[in-house]
Every structure is written in structure tokens, then in C-alpha cells.
C-alpha positions as CSV (number, residue, x, y, z in Angstrom):
1,X,104.3,110.5,95.5
2,X,107.6,109.3,94.2
3,X,109.9,108.7,97.1
4,X,113.5,108.7,96.0
5,X,114.6,109.4,99.6
6,X,116.7,112.3,98.3
7,X,117.0,115.5,100.1
8,X,120.4,116.4,98.7
9,X,122.5,115.5,95.7
10,X,126.2,115.0,96.4
11,X,128.6,116.6,93.9
12,X,132.2,115.6,94.1
13,X,134.8,118.3,93.1
14,X,138.5,118.8,93.6
15,X,138.1,120.5,96.9
16,X,135.4,118.1,98.4
17,X,131.9,116.9,98.2
18,X,129.1,119.5,98.1
19,X,125.6,118.4,99.2
20,X,123.1,120.5,97.1
21,X,119.4,120.3,98.0
22,X,116.9,118.8,95.5
23,X,115.4,121.9,94.0
24,X,111.8,123.0,93.2
25,X,110.5,123.3,89.7
26,X,110.9,127.1,89.7
27,X,114.5,126.9,90.9
28,X,115.2,124.2,88.2
29,X,114.0,126.6,85.5
30,X,116.1,129.4,86.9
31,X,119.4,127.4,87.0
32,X,119.1,125.9,83.5
33,X,120.6,128.7,81.5
34,X,123.4,130.0,83.8
35,X,126.4,131.0,81.7
36,X,128.3,133.9,83.4
37,X,130.1,133.7,86.7
38,X,127.5,136.1,88.2
39,X,124.6,133.9,87.1
40,X,126.3,130.8,88.5
41,X,126.9,132.5,91.8
42,X,123.2,133.6,91.9
43,X,122.1,130.1,91.1
44,X,123.7,128.8,94.3
45,X,121.8,131.4,96.2
46,X,118.5,130.3,94.6
47,X,119.4,126.7,95.6
48,X,119.9,127.9,99.2
49,X,123.7,127.3,99.1
50,X,126.3,130.0,99.9
51,X,128.4,130.4,96.8
52,X,131.2,131.6,99.0
53,X,131.5,128.0,100.3
54,X,132.6,126.8,96.9
55,X,135.8,128.0,95.4
56,X,135.2,130.4,92.4
57,X,137.1,128.2,90.0
58,X,134.8,125.2,90.8
59,X,131.4,126.9,90.9
60,X,130.6,126.3,87.2
61,X,131.7,122.7,87.5
62,X,129.6,122.0,90.6
63,X,126.5,123.7,89.2
64,X,126.7,121.8,85.8
65,X,127.4,118.5,87.6
66,X,124.3,119.1,89.7
67,X,122.2,119.8,86.6
68,X,123.6,116.7,84.9
69,X,122.9,114.6,88.1
70,X,119.3,115.7,88.3
71,X,118.8,114.9,84.6
72,X,120.4,111.5,85.1
73,X,118.1,110.8,88.1
74,X,115.1,111.8,86.0
75,X,116.1,109.4,83.3
76,X,117.0,106.6,85.7
77,X,113.7,106.8,87.5
78,X,111.7,106.9,84.2
79,X,110.1,110.3,84.8
80,X,110.3,111.5,81.2
81,X,107.0,112.2,79.4
82,X,106.4,109.6,76.7
83,X,107.3,111.0,73.3
84,X,106.5,109.9,69.8
85,X,107.3,112.1,66.7
86,X,104.0,113.3,65.5
87,X,103.0,113.6,61.8
88,X,100.7,116.5,62.7
89,X,101.9,119.9,61.8
90,X,101.6,122.6,64.4
91,X,102.7,125.4,62.0
92,X,99.1,126.7,62.0
93,X,99.4,127.8,65.7
94,X,101.2,131.1,65.8
95,X,101.3,131.4,69.6
96,X,103.4,129.7,72.3
97,X,101.7,128.3,75.3
98,X,104.0,128.9,78.3
99,X,102.0,127.5,81.1
100,X,100.2,124.6,79.4
101,X,102.2,121.9,81.2
102,X,101.8,123.6,84.5
103,X,98.1,123.7,84.0
104,X,98.0,120.1,83.1
105,X,99.8,119.2,86.3
106,X,97.7,121.6,88.4
107,X,94.5,120.1,87.2
108,X,95.7,116.5,87.6
109,X,97.0,117.1,91.2
110,X,94.2,119.5,92.2
111,X,96.7,122.3,92.9
112,X,96.7,125.9,91.9
113,X,98.9,126.6,88.8
114,X,101.0,128.8,91.1
115,X,101.6,126.0,93.6
116,X,103.1,123.9,90.8
117,X,106.3,126.0,90.8
118,X,107.0,125.1,94.4
119,X,106.8,121.3,93.9
120,X,110.1,119.5,94.3
121,X,111.4,118.9,90.7
122,X,111.1,115.1,90.9
123,X,107.5,115.3,92.1
124,X,106.7,117.8,89.3
125,X,108.1,115.4,86.7
126,X,106.2,112.4,88.2
127,X,102.9,114.4,88.1
128,X,103.6,115.7,84.6
129,X,104.3,112.3,83.3
130,X,101.2,110.8,84.9
131,X,99.0,113.7,83.9
132,X,100.2,113.5,80.3
133,X,99.6,109.7,80.2
134,X,96.2,110.0,81.9
135,X,95.1,112.7,79.5
136,X,96.2,110.8,76.4
137,X,94.8,107.5,77.6
138,X,91.3,109.0,77.6
139,X,91.1,109.1,73.7
140,X,91.7,106.6,71.0
141,X,94.3,108.8,69.2
142,X,96.0,109.4,72.6
143,X,96.2,105.7,73.3
144,X,97.7,105.2,69.8
145,X,100.3,107.9,70.5
146,X,101.2,106.2,73.8
147,X,101.5,102.8,72.2
148,X,103.7,104.2,69.5
149,X,105.9,106.0,72.1
150,X,106.1,102.8,74.1
151,X,107.1,100.9,71.0
152,X,110.0,103.3,70.4
153,X,111.4,102.6,73.9
154,X,111.6,98.9,73.4
155,X,115.0,97.5,72.6
156,X,114.2,93.7,72.6
157,X,112.6,92.0,69.7
158,X,109.2,90.5,70.1
159,X,109.5,86.7,70.3
160,X,106.0,85.9,69.2
161,X,106.0,87.7,65.8
162,X,104.9,85.6,62.9
163,X,106.7,86.1,59.6
């Protein structure tokens, strides 16, 4: 597994530093859309932190800083799923698959689909990335997609291109 050595994410605010625990996938999904003061206070409870320890006027800042820090750590550790804009049109599918990515991770990691929710968020993202790459690498079209996605991430010009 990915070992970031992180148990807590420190968030600096006006009144001090708050050490918020690295959350699970389920908690991550719950805290993403907090808008009201009540939702924000509940989010701290879901994180296992007493909202009363954080001044009311700073709670939103601390929660949004936590979310931004987790997203930045995901980016810095390269845990995004490779993406390439596809030419294929999915308009012919009229249903939304809500648990497809969880099923992909569950199968890859030999877990139940319910156990996936309890994974630490960085472990989930690592397994999701690896499961996605592994699944695509098994077909010719998938390998082409991965190569195209990789090409989009490159910022340096190839030195051995013949003109």
C-alpha cells in the first residue's frame, strides 16, 4: 500500500493548528458538499473531531482547507486516474452507475464492495488508479487510451522526433 506516513493533516488557522485525521472514502464523500454551518459542524463529527474545539467563525475555513489539502496530496502523490477525453459518445446509456468504481476497486483488491467505503482515502485512490490502469492495460483499446492519457501529461518535448 501507499505509505505516506500520514495519520493527520495539520490545518493552520488564526487560532492555531488543528490536526485532522486522514479520512475514509465514505467520510470523504460525506464532507465534499458541506455548505451550511450545521453541515460543516456535522462534518467534524464524521471526521471524529469535536466541532466545539474549533471557533464557529473558523469552522468553514478549517474544513475547506482540509479538503483542499487532501486534494493537493492526491495530486502531489500522483493518485489521479489517468484521463483522456474520449471520442465515444455515452449518450446511449440512460442510467448512472453509482458503485462501478467501488466494484472495480473491490474486485482488484479482493474486498467486499462494502469494505471499500472504509478504506483510508489515499489507499482507495491508489487502488482505484491501479485497478483502472490494470483493467485498461488488458485490451488493445485500453492500452491506446492509457498511452494517450500519458501523452497529455507530458510537458517536455520529445528530443528524438524526426521532422
